[in-house]
Structure formats: structure tokens, C-alpha cells
PAPA-276040 format. One record per residue: residue in three letters; z, x, y of N, C-alpha, C, CB in turn. Coordinates in steps of 0.2 Angstrom, whole numbers, plus 2048, in hexadecimal, padded with zeros to 3 digits. Glycine has a CB too. Layout:
BEGIN
['ala',[Z,X,Y],[Z,X,Y],[Z,X,Y],[Z,X,Y]]
...
END
This chain:
BEGIN
['unk',[20F,4CD,D97],[20B,4D3,D9C],[207,4D0,DA2],[205,4D9,D96]]
['unk',[208,4D3,DA8],[203,4D1,DAD],[1FE,4D5,DAF],[206,4CF,DB2]]
['unk',[1F8,4D4,DAE],[1F2,4D8,DAF],[1F0,4DB,DB4],[1EE,4D6,DAE]]
['unk',[1F3,4D7,DBA],[1F2,4D9,DC0],[1EC,4D6,DC3],[1F2,4DE,DC1]]
['unk',[1E8,4D1,DC0],[1E1,4D0,DC1],[1E1,4C7,DC4],[1DC,4D1,DB9]]
['unk',[1DF,4C5,DC9],[1DE,4BE,DCA],[1DB,4BA,DC5],[1DA,4BE,DD0]]
['unk',[1DE,4B4,DC4],[1DB,4B1,DBE],[1D1,4B1,DBF],[1DE,4A9,DBE]]
['unk',[1CF,4B1,DB8],[1CA,4B2,DB8],[1C6,4B8,DBA],[1C8,4AD,DBA]]
['unk',[1CA,4BE,DBB],[1C6,4C4,DBF],[1C2,4C6,DB9],[1CC,4CB,DC2]]
['unk',[1BD,4C9,DBA],[1B8,4CD,DB7],[1B7,4D5,DB7],[1B2,4CB,DB9]]
['unk',[1B9,4D9,DBC],[1BA,4DF,DBD],[1BC,4E2,DB8],[1BE,4E0,DC2]]
['unk',[1C4,4E3,DB6],[1C4,4E6,DB1],[1C8,4E2,DAA],[1C7,4EB,DB4]]
['unk',[1C7,4DB,DAB],[1CA,4D7,DA7],[1D1,4D7,DA6],[1C6,4D6,DA3]]
['unk',[1D3,4D1,DA0],[1DA,4CF,D9E],[1DA,4D5,D99],[1DA,4C6,D9B]]
['unk',[1E2,4D5,D96],[1E0,4DB,D93],[1DF,4D8,D8B],[1E5,4E1,D95]]
['unk',[1DF,4DD,D88],[1DD,4DD,D81],[1E3,4D8,D7E],[1DC,4E5,D7C]]
['unk',[1E0,4D3,D77],[1E5,4CF,D75],[1E6,4D4,D6D],[1E2,4C6,D73]]
['unk',[1EC,4D6,D6B],[1EE,4DA,D66],[1F0,4D7,D60],[1F2,4DD,D66]]
['unk',[1EF,4D5,D5C],[1F2,4D3,D56],[1F6,4D8,D53],[1ED,4D0,D52]]
['unk',[1FC,4D5,D52],[200,4D9,D4C],[203,4D4,D47],[207,4DE,D50]]
['unk',[206,4D8,D42],[209,4D5,D3B],[208,4D8,D36],[207,4CE,D39]]
['unk',[20B,4D5,D31],[20A,4D9,D2B],[204,4D6,D28],[210,4D8,D26]]
['unk',[202,4DA,D22],[1FC,4D7,D20],[1FB,4D1,D1C],[1F9,4DB,D1C]]
['unk',[1F7,4CE,D1C],[1F7,4C6,D1B],[1FA,4C1,D20],[1FB,4C6,D14]]
['unk',[1FB,4C3,D25],[1FD,4BE,D2B],[1F7,4BC,D2D],[201,4C1,D30]]
['unk',[1F2,4BE,D2B],[1EC,4BB,D2E],[1E8,4BE,D35],[1EE,4B4,D2F]]
['unk',[1E9,4C4,D36],[1E6,4C8,D3D],[1E1,4C8,D3E],[1E6,4CE,D3E]]
['unk',[1DD,4C9,D37],[1D4,4CA,D39],[1D2,4C2,D39],[1CF,4D1,D31]]
['unk',[1D4,4BF,D34],[1D1,4B9,D34],[1D3,4B3,D39],[1D2,4B8,D2E]]
['unk',[1DA,4B5,D3D],[1DC,4B1,D43],[1D8,4B5,D49],[1E5,4B1,D44]]
['unk',[1D7,4BA,D49],[1D3,4BE,D4F],[1CC,4BD,D4F],[1D3,4C4,D4E]]
['unk',[1C9,4BC,D4A],[1C2,4BA,D4A],[1C1,4B4,D4D],[1C0,4BA,D43]]
['unk',[1C5,4AD,D4C],[1C5,4A7,D4F],[1C7,4A8,D56],[1C9,4A3,D4B]]
['unk',[1CD,4AB,D57],[1D0,4AC,D5D],[1CB,4AD,D63],[1D5,4B4,D5D]]
['unk',[1C7,4B3,D61],[1C1,4B7,D65],[1BC,4B0,D67],[1BC,4BC,D5E]]
['unk',[1B9,4AE,D61],[1B6,4A9,D63],[1B7,4A4,D67],[1B4,4A6,D5F]]
['unk',[1BD,4A2,D67],[1C0,49C,D6C],[1BF,49F,D74],[1C8,49A,D69]]
['unk',[1C2,4A7,D73],[1C4,4A9,D7B],[1BC,4AB,D7C],[1CA,4B0,D7C]]
['unk',[1B7,4AD,D78],[1B0,4AE,D79],[1B3,4B7,D7C],[1AC,4A8,D80]]
['unk',[1B6,4BB,D78],[1B6,4C2,D78],[1B4,4C5,D71],[1BD,4C5,D7B]]
['unk',[1B3,4CB,D72],[1B0,4CF,D6B],[1B6,4D0,D68],[1AC,4D7,D6C]]
['unk',[1B6,4D1,D60],[1BA,4D1,D5D],[1BB,4D7,D59],[1BB,4CD,D5A]]
['unk',[1C1,4DB,D5A],[1C1,4E3,D56],[1C7,4E2,D4F],[1C5,4EA,D5D]]
['unk',[1C4,4E6,D4A],[1C8,4E4,D45],[1CB,4EE,D43],[1C3,4E0,D3D]]
['unk',[1D1,4EF,D45],[1D3,4F6,D45],[1D1,4F9,D3E],[1DB,4F7,D46]]
['unk',[1D3,4F6,D3A],[1D2,4F8,D33],[1CA,4FA,D33],[1D5,4F1,D2C]]
['unk',[1C6,4F5,D33],[1C0,4F6,D33],[1BC,4FD,D38],[1BE,4F0,D36]]
['unk',[1C1,4FD,D3D],[1BC,502,D41],[1C0,50A,D3F],[1BC,501,D4B]]
['unk',[1C6,509,D3B],[1C9,510,D37],[1C5,512,D34],[1CF,50F,D33]]
['unk',[1C2,50E,D2E],[1BE,510,D29],[1B7,513,D2D],[1BC,509,D22]]
['unk',[1B4,50E,D30],[1AE,510,D34],[1AF,519,D36],[1AD,50B,D3C]]
['unk',[1B5,51A,D39],[1B7,521,D3D],[1B6,526,D37],[1BF,521,D42]]
['unk',[1BA,524,D31],[1BC,529,D2C],[1B5,528,D27],[1C4,528,D29]]
['unk',[1B1,524,D27],[1AC,525,D22],[1AE,522,D1B],[1A9,52D,D22]]
['unk',[1B5,51F,D1A],[1B6,51D,D14],[1BD,519,D16],[1B8,523,D0F]]
['unk',[1BD,515,D0F],[1C1,50E,D0F],[1C8,511,D11],[1C0,509,D07]]
['unk',[1CD,50B,D12],[1D3,50D,D12],[1D8,50E,D0D],[1D5,509,D16]]
['unk',[1D5,50B,D07],[1D9,50E,D02],[1D7,515,D00],[1D9,50B,CFD]]
['unk',[1D2,517,D01],[1D0,51E,D00],[1D2,523,D03],[1CB,520,D02]]
['unk',[1D4,521,D0A],[1D7,526,D0F],[1DF,526,D0C],[1D7,522,D18]]
['unk',[1E3,520,D0C],[1E8,521,D08],[1E8,526,D02],[1E9,51C,D06]]
['unk',[1E4,524,CFD],[1E4,528,CF7],[1E2,530,CF9],[1DE,525,CF3]]
['unk',[1DD,532,CFD],[1DB,539,CFE],[1DF,53C,D04],[1D5,539,CFF]]
['unk',[1E0,53A,D09],[1E6,53B,D10],[1EE,53B,D10],[1E4,535,D15]]
['unk',[1EE,535,D0B],[1F6,531,D0D],[1F6,52D,D13],[1FC,536,D0E]]
['unk',[1FC,52A,D13],[1FD,526,D19],[1FE,528,D20],[201,523,D18]]
['unk',[201,52E,D1E],[201,531,D24],[1FB,533,D2B],[204,537,D22]]
['unk',[1F7,536,D25],[1F1,537,D29],[1EC,530,D2A],[1EB,53F,D25]]
['unk',[1EF,52C,D27],[1EB,524,D27],[1EE,522,D2F],[1EF,51D,D20]]
['unk',[1F4,522,D30],[1F9,520,D36],[1F6,524,D3D],[201,524,D35]]
['unk',[1F3,52B,D3B],[1F3,52E,D40],[1ED,52B,D44],[1F2,535,D3E]]
['unk',[1E6,52C,D3E],[1E0,529,D40],[1DF,521,D42],[1DC,52B,D3C]]
['unk',[1E6,51D,D3F],[1E6,516,D43],[1E8,517,D4A],[1EA,510,D3F]]
['unk',[1ED,51C,D4C],[1EF,51B,D52],[1EA,51D,D58],[1F4,51E,D53]]
['unk',[1E6,521,D55],[1DF,524,D5A],[1DB,520,D5C],[1DB,529,D58]]
['unk',[1D9,51D,D54],[1D4,516,D56],[1D7,512,D5A],[1D1,512,D4F]]
['unk',[1DC,50E,D59],[1DF,509,D5D],[1E0,50B,D64],[1E4,507,D5B]]
['unk',[1E2,511,D66],[1E1,513,D6D],[1D9,512,D6F],[1E4,51B,D6D]]
['unk',[1D6,515,D6C],[1CF,515,D6D],[1CC,50D,D6E],[1CB,518,D67]]
['unk',[1CE,509,D6B],[1CA,502,D6B],[1CF,500,D73],[1CC,4FB,D61]]
['unk',[1D4,502,D73],[1D8,4FE,D79],[1D5,501,D80],[1E2,4FF,D78]]
['unk',[1D2,507,D80],[1D0,50A,D84],[1C9,507,D89],[1D0,511,D80]]
['unk',[1C7,501,D84],[1C0,4FC,D85],[1C2,4FA,D8C],[1BF,4F5,D80]]
['unk',[1C0,4F9,D90],[1BF,4F6,D98],[1BC,4EF,D96],[1B9,4FC,D9F]]
['unk',[1BA,4ED,D91],[1B8,4E5,D8F],[1BE,4E4,D8B],[1B0,4E3,D8A]]
['unk',[1C2,4DE,D8D],[1C7,4DB,D88],[1C4,4D9,D83],[1CB,4D5,D8B]]
['unk',[1C8,4DA,D7D],[1C6,4D8,D75],[1CC,4D5,D72],[1C4,4DF,D71]]
['unk',[1CB,4D1,D6D],[1CF,4CF,D69],[1D1,4D5,D63],[1CD,4CA,D67]]
['unk',[1D5,4D7,D62],[1D6,4DC,D5E],[1DC,4DC,D58],[1D8,4E1,D64]]
['unk',[1DA,4DB,D51],[1DD,4DB,D4C],[1DF,4E2,D49],[1D9,4D8,D48]]
['unk',[1E8,4E3,D48],[1EA,4E9,D46],[1EB,4EA,D3F],[1F0,4EB,D4A]]
['unk',[1EC,4EF,D3B],[1EF,4F0,D34],[1F5,4F0,D36],[1EE,4F5,D30]]
['unk',[1F8,4ED,D30],[201,4EB,D2F],[205,4F0,D34],[205,4EC,D26]]
['unk',[205,4F7,D30],[209,4FC,D34],[207,4FE,D3A],[209,503,D31]]
['unk',[202,4FC,D3E],[200,500,D43],[206,500,D49],[1F8,4FE,D46]]
['unk',[209,4F9,D4A],[20D,4F8,D4F],[215,4FB,D4D],[20D,4EF,D50]]
['unk',[214,500,D48],[21B,501,D47],[21A,509,D4B],[21E,500,D3E]]
['unk',[216,50B,D4D],[213,511,D50],[216,511,D59],[20A,512,D4F]]
['unk',[21A,514,D5A],[21D,513,D61],[218,515,D67],[222,518,D63]]
['unk',[214,519,D63],[20D,51B,D69],[209,515,D69],[207,523,D68]]
['unk',[206,512,D64],[202,50C,D63],[205,506,D67],[202,50A,D5B]]
['unk',[20B,505,D66],[20E,501,D69],[20E,502,D72],[216,500,D65]]
['unk',[210,507,D73],[20F,508,D7C],[208,508,D7D],[212,50F,D7F]]
['unk',[203,50A,D79],[1FD,50A,D7B],[1FA,501,D7C],[1FA,510,D78]]
['unk',[1FC,4FE,D77],[1FA,4F6,D78],[1FF,4F5,D7E],[1FB,4F0,D6F]]
['unk',[204,4F6,D7F],[208,4F3,D84],[205,4F6,D8C],[211,4F5,D82]]
['unk',[202,4FA,D8A],[1FE,4FD,D91],[1F7,4F8,D93],[1FC,505,D90]]
['unk',[1F4,4F7,D8D],[1EC,4F5,D8D],[1EC,4EC,D8A],[1E7,4FA,D86]]
['unk',[1F0,4EB,D88],[1F1,4E4,D83],[1F6,4E0,D82],[1F0,4E5,D7E]]
['unk',[1F7,4DB,D7E],[1FB,4D6,D7E],[1FB,4D5,D77],[1F9,4CF,D83]]
['unk',[201,4D7,D75],[202,4D8,D6E],[203,4CF,D6B],[20A,4DE,D6D]]
['unk',[201,4CE,D66],[202,4C6,D63],[204,4C8,D5C],[1FB,4C1,D63]]
['unk',[20B,4C6,D5B],[20D,4C7,D54],[20C,4C0,D4F],[215,4C8,D55]]
['unk',[207,4C2,D4B],[208,4BA,D45],[20B,4BD,D41],[201,4B7,D41]]
['unk',[211,4B9,D41],[217,4B8,D3C],[216,4B4,D37],[21D,4B6,D3F]]
['unk',[216,4B5,D31],[216,4B0,D2A],[21A,4B3,D27],[20F,4B0,D27]]
['unk',[21E,4AE,D22],[222,4B0,D1E],[220,4B3,D17],[226,4AA,D1E]]
['unk',[225,4B5,D14],[223,4B9,D0E],[21F,4B6,D08],[229,4BD,D0B]]
['unk',[220,4AD,D06],[21C,4AB,D02],[214,4AA,D03],[21E,4A5,D00]]
['unk',[213,4A9,D0A],[20C,4AA,D0D],[20A,4B0,D0D],[20C,4A7,D13]]
['unk',[20C,4B5,D0F],[20B,4BD,D0D],[208,4BD,D06],[212,4C2,D0E]]
['unk',[20C,4BC,D02],[20B,4BE,CFA],[205,4B9,CF8],[212,4BB,CF5]]
['unk',[205,4B4,CFB],[1FE,4B0,CF9],[1F8,4B3,CFC],[1FE,4A8,CFD]]
['unk',[1F7,4B3,D01],[1F2,4B8,D07],[1F1,4C0,D04],[1F6,4B8,D11]]
['unk',[1F5,4C3,D02],[1F4,4CA,D00],[1F1,4CB,CF8],[1FC,4CE,D01]]
['unk',[1F2,4C5,CF5],[1F2,4C4,CEE],[1E9,4C4,CEC],[1F6,4BE,CEC]]
['unk',[1E5,4C1,CF2],[1DF,4BF,CF2],[1DD,4C6,CF3],[1DD,4BA,CF6]]
['unk',[1DE,4CA,CF4],[1DA,4D0,CF4],[1DD,4D8,CF3],[1D7,4CF,CFB]]
['unk',[1D9,4DB,CF0],[1DB,4E1,CED],[1DB,4E8,CEF],[1D7,4E1,CE7]]
['unk',[1DB,4E8,CF7],[1DA,4EE,CFA],[1E0,4EF,CFE],[1D5,4EF,CFE]]
['unk',[1E7,4EE,CFD],[1EB,4F1,D00],[1F1,4F5,CFD],[1ED,4EE,D04]]
['unk',[1EE,4FB,CFF],[1F1,501,CFD],[1FA,500,CFC],[1EF,508,D03]]
['unk',[1FD,4FD,D00],[205,4FE,CFF],[207,4F9,CFB],[209,4FE,D06]]
['unk',[203,4F5,CF9],[204,4F0,CF4],[203,4F2,CED],[200,4E9,CF5]]
['unk',[1FF,4F8,CED],[1FF,4FB,CE6],[203,4FF,CE2],[1FB,4FD,CE5]]
['unk',[209,500,CE8],[20F,504,CE6],[215,501,CE2],[212,506,CEB]]
['unk',[213,4FB,CE2],[21A,4F9,CDE],[21A,4F0,CDD],[224,4FB,CE4]]
['unk',[21E,4ED,CDD],[21E,4E6,CDE],[21D,4E3,CE3],[222,4E4,CDD]]
['unk',[217,4DF,CE5],[215,4DD,CEA],[21C,4D8,CEF],[20F,4D8,CE8]]
['unk',[21E,4D6,CEC],[224,4CF,CEF],[229,4D5,CF2],[22A,4C8,CE8]]
['unk',[22B,4DA,CEE],[230,4DF,CF1],[22D,4E4,CF5],[234,4E2,CEB]]
['unk',[228,4E4,CF4],[225,4EA,CFB],[226,4E6,D02],[21B,4ED,CFA]]
['unk',[222,4E1,D01],[222,4DB,D07],[228,4D8,D0A],[21E,4D4,D04]]
['unk',[22B,4D8,D06],[234,4D7,D08],[236,4DC,D0A],[23A,4D6,D03]]
['unk',[234,4E2,D0A],[237,4E9,D0C],[235,4EA,D12],[235,4EE,D09]]
['unk',[22D,4E9,D12],[22A,4E9,D19],[22B,4E4,D1E],[224,4E9,D19]]
['unk',[22D,4DD,D1C],[230,4D9,D22],[236,4DB,D24],[230,4D1,D20]]
['unk',[23B,4DE,D1F],[241,4E1,D23],[240,4E6,D28],[245,4E3,D1E]]
['unk',[23C,4EB,D26],[23B,4F1,D29],[236,4F0,D2F],[23A,4F7,D23]]
['unk',[233,4EB,D30],[22C,4EB,D35],[22F,4E5,D39],[224,4E9,D32]]
['unk',[231,4DF,D37],[232,4D8,D3B],[235,4DC,D40],[237,4D2,D38]]
['unk',[23A,4E0,D43],[23E,4E3,D49],[238,4E4,D4F],[242,4EC,D46]]
['unk',[232,4E9,D4B],[22F,4ED,D51],[22A,4E7,D53],[22B,4F5,D4E]]
['unk',[226,4E2,D4C],[223,4DC,D4F],[226,4D9,D54],[221,4D8,D4B]]
['unk',[22C,4D8,D54],[230,4D3,D59],[22F,4D6,D60],[238,4D3,D57]]
['unk',[22D,4DC,D62],[22C,4DE,D68],[225,4DD,D6B],[22E,4E5,D68]]
['unk',[222,4D8,D68],[21C,4D6,D6A],[21C,4D3,D70],[21A,4D2,D66]]
['unk',[217,4D2,D73],[218,4CC,D79],[218,4C6,D77],[214,4CC,D7D]]
['unk',[215,4C3,D71],[214,4BA,D6F],[217,4BD,D66],[208,4B5,D70]]
['unk',[21B,4B7,D64],[219,4B7,D5E],[218,4AF,D5D],[21D,4BA,D5A]]
['unk',[214,4AE,D57],[210,4A7,D54],[210,4AA,D4E],[208,4A4,D56]]
['unk',[213,4A2,D4B],[213,4A2,D43],[20D,4A0,D41],[219,49D,D40]]
['unk',[20A,4A4,D3B],[205,4A5,D39],[206,4A0,D30],[204,4AE,D39]]
['unk',[203,49A,D30],[206,497,D29],[200,496,D26],[20A,491,D29]]
['unk',[200,493,D20],[1FB,492,D1B],[1F9,48C,D1F],[1FC,491,D13]]
['unk',[1F1,48A,D1D],[1EE,485,D21],[1E7,488,D25],[1F4,483,D26]]
['unk',[1E4,483,D27],[1DF,484,D2B],[1DF,48A,D30],[1DF,47F,D2C]]
['unk',[1DC,48F,D31],[1DD,493,D35],[1DC,493,D3C],[1DB,498,D33]]
['unk',[1D9,48B,D3D],[1D8,48A,D45],[1DF,487,D48],[1D3,483,D46]]
['unk',[1E4,487,D43],[1EA,483,D44],[1EE,48A,D47],[1EE,47E,D3D]]
['unk',[1EE,48E,D45],[1F1,496,D47],[1EE,498,D4E],[1EE,49D,D41]]
['unk',[1E6,498,D4D],[1E3,498,D55],[1E6,494,D59],[1DC,495,D56]]
['unk',[1E6,48F,D59],[1E9,48A,D5E],[1F0,48C,D60],[1EA,483,D5B]]
['unk',[1F4,48E,D5B],[1FB,490,D5D],[1FC,496,D60],[1FF,490,D57]]
['unk',[1F7,49C,D5E],[1F6,4A1,D65],[1F4,49E,D6B],[1F0,4A5,D63]]
['unk',[1EF,499,D6A],[1ED,498,D71],[1F1,495,D75],[1E7,494,D71]]
['unk',[1F6,490,D72],[1FC,48E,D75],[202,493,D78],[1FD,48C,D71]]
['unk',[202,497,D73],[207,49D,D75],[206,4A1,D7C],[207,4A2,D6F]]
['unk',[1FD,4A1,D7C],[1F9,4A6,D83],[1FA,49F,D89],[1EE,4A9,D81]]
['unk',[1FA,49A,D88],[1FB,494,D8D],[201,494,D90],[1FA,48E,D89]]
['unk',[207,495,D8B],[20E,493,D8D],[210,499,D90],[213,490,D88]]
['unk',[20D,4A0,D8F],[20F,4A7,D93],[20A,4A7,D98],[20E,4AE,D8F]]
['unk',[207,4A2,D9B],[203,4A4,DA0],[1FD,4A9,DA0],[206,4A5,DA5]]
['unk',[1FB,4AA,D9B],[1F6,4AE,D99],[1EE,4AB,D99],[1F8,4B0,D93]]
['unk',[1EE,4A3,D99],[1EA,4A0,D98],[1E8,49D,DA0],[1EC,49B,D92]]
['unk',[1E2,49F,DA4],[1E2,49B,DA9],[1DC,498,DAC],[1E4,49F,DAD]]
['unk',[1D8,498,DA6],[1D4,492,DA7],[1D2,490,DA0],[1CE,494,DAC]]
['unk',[1D0,489,DA0],[1CC,485,D99],[1C7,481,D9E],[1D2,47F,D93]]
['unk',[1C1,480,D98],[1BC,47E,D9B],[1B7,47E,D94],[1B9,485,DA2]]
['unk',[1B2,478,D93],[1AE,47A,D8E],[1AC,47F,D8B],[1A9,478,D8F]]
['unk',[1AB,485,D8F],[1A9,48A,D8E],[1AC,48F,D8A],[1A6,48B,D91]]
['unk',[1B3,48D,D8A],[1B7,491,D87],[1BE,492,D8D],[1B3,498,D84]]
['unk',[1C2,498,D8B],[1CA,498,D8E],[1C9,49F,D90],[1D1,496,D88]]
['unk',[1CA,4A0,D95],[1CC,4A6,D9B],[1D3,4AA,D9A],[1CD,4A4,DA2]]
['unk',[1D4,4AF,D99],[1DB,4B3,D9A],[1DD,4B7,DA0],[1DC,4B7,D95]]
['unk',[1E3,4B7,DA2],[1E4,4B8,DA6],[1EC,4B7,DAA],[1E0,4B6,DA7]]
['unk',[1F0,4BA,DAD],[1F6,4B7,DAE],[1F4,4B2,DB5],[1FD,4BC,DAE]]
['unk',[1F7,4AD,DB4],[1F7,4A7,DB9],[1FC,4AA,DBE],[1F8,49F,DB7]]
END
């Protein structure tokens, strides 16, 4: 995506970097570290949704259902993308399935798919008990179905980066390498890296 800005421009700034992918892919973990490396604020869309709703995501699912959650998710992500200050934004696993959300991200951001295989996702999601979709049956089967259903949409992202087990910094470096290769990093120095098409 061409932001239309000269390298290092600071008026409107380069686009937001929006991490997409399945639950357990590491979007929040990698997002925080990537934000530190690029000296940008980090936002977790799920956290912002909970703030806006005044309750947890499992509670939203239980009280109002998935459709209401997705509607709120779309509105929150669109609001985050309207910020003039570029952020690193981690989205929920289903956010990128919504055509309106994908369109908003394409207009205001750069989508990076953190792609993890089934075994990695199973190990990571087993560590937390706050995944409403995984409480509806066998996690392996549910994640397998989600992979089949969602990967084609994730494949529309601007960049794809493998998220594997190991130190998070390894995946962060993969993201940075993908940004460099795509021409989105225009400057490197001891103070960090700047984003913008060269």
C-alpha cells in the first residue's frame, strides 16, 4: 500500500499496521513488541471493545450473541483507524472476515497476517480460558474449521508472516523483514525504524 507520503513524513504519517489472524497467532504479543521496535502506540481491538461495552468479550457473546459482538467490533476498529497518529493494532480473529472492516483497513492501514499452524494455535489457546468460540465444542475441530473458513480471507492481507513457537522476537523480526522487503521501512537507526513507502 502506498501511503503517498515522503520517507520520514510526519504530517499524516504512514498507515496503521493492523495484525490479523486466528486466535493464538500472537497478534497482541507480537503487536506490543513491534510497537516498541517501531516506537508507535499499541492498541488491542479486543481491549478497546471491552472498554466500549463495559464488559468482557465472553460476556458480550453470552448476553448479546456473536452478531452483536461483530457489529461492535467493526465500529471500534473503524474508530481506531480514524486516528491520525499511526498505531500498531491487534485485531480479534474474526475481524478480518468482515468485508467492511477489511475495506476500512485497506483505506487506512497495512494488514499483516500472522499465520500459525494448527498445532501452534492449539498449544497457545489452551493457555487461556477466555475464547468463546472454543467453548462450543472440541478445540481442535473448531480451529481446523476456522482455518479452512478464514485462511482465504486472511490471504487478502498485504503481508503474510509465519508465527511459530519460540521467542516472540523471532516473529517480530520476521514482520520487520517483511516490511523491509515490501518497501514499508524507509529508515533504520539506533532510535528505531520509520515506516513509509520508499
